[in-house]
N, C-alpha and C positions, 0 to 999 in steps of 0.2 A: 760918566758912562763912556766917554771917549777913551779914557785911560784903560778901561777894561777891554774895550773892543780892539784897541791897538796894542794890547799886552804891555802897556806901560805900568799898570798896577796889577798886583797879584790878587786873584780872587780866592785862592785856596786858603789863606790864613783866616779869612772870614768864615769859611765853611768848617774849619777845624773845630771851632767852638761848638757848632751843632753836632759834629761827629763825637766830640767828647761827651756831651750830654746823652747822646744815643748809646754810647758805650757804657756809661754809668747806669742807664736804665736797663741795659741788657745784663749787666753784672748783678743788679738788684733782682731782676726777675729770675735769672738763673739760680742765684743763691737762695731765694725764697722757694723756688721749685725744689731744690735739693733738700732744703730744711724740712719740708712737710711731706716728703715722699717716703721717708724711711724712719729708722730709729735714731738713737742718740748720735751715732757716728755720722749719719747723714746730716743731722742738725749742725754738727761742728764743721763738716765739709761745706755746708751752705754758707756759714759765717766766713770761713776761709775763702770761699769763692767770691763772696761780695767784697771782702777786703782786698784780696789779690787782684780782682778785676778792676776795682776803683784805682788802686795804685798803678797797676799796669796801664790802664787807659790814660791816666795823668802823665805818666812818664813818656808814653808813646806820643801823645799830643804835644807835650813840651819839646820833645826832640824834633818834631816836625816844625814847630814854631821857631826853634833855634836855627834850623836850616834857612827859613825865610828871613830871619833877622840878619843872618850872615849875608844873604843875598842883598838885602837893603843896604847894609854897611859897605859892601863891595861896590855897589852902584854909586853910593855917595863918594867913595874914594875915586872911582873912575871919572866922576863928573868934575872933580877938583882939578 
């Protein structure tokens, strides 16, 4: 707890996992909504939305994690 209060530890990487699952849920709900509101074209767009949303969410969250990993490694180098 002390690490978080004095900003010695990053809280955001722990939150990114939750954000990832929320984004996956949003992509699923959006895709399903698109699939069942129209015809065949909407069905295909719904599938595309689910796939693109899942891949996009994964890439975005991984890029954020990479930034925090860079920060950790830079901190280790500075401590040496």
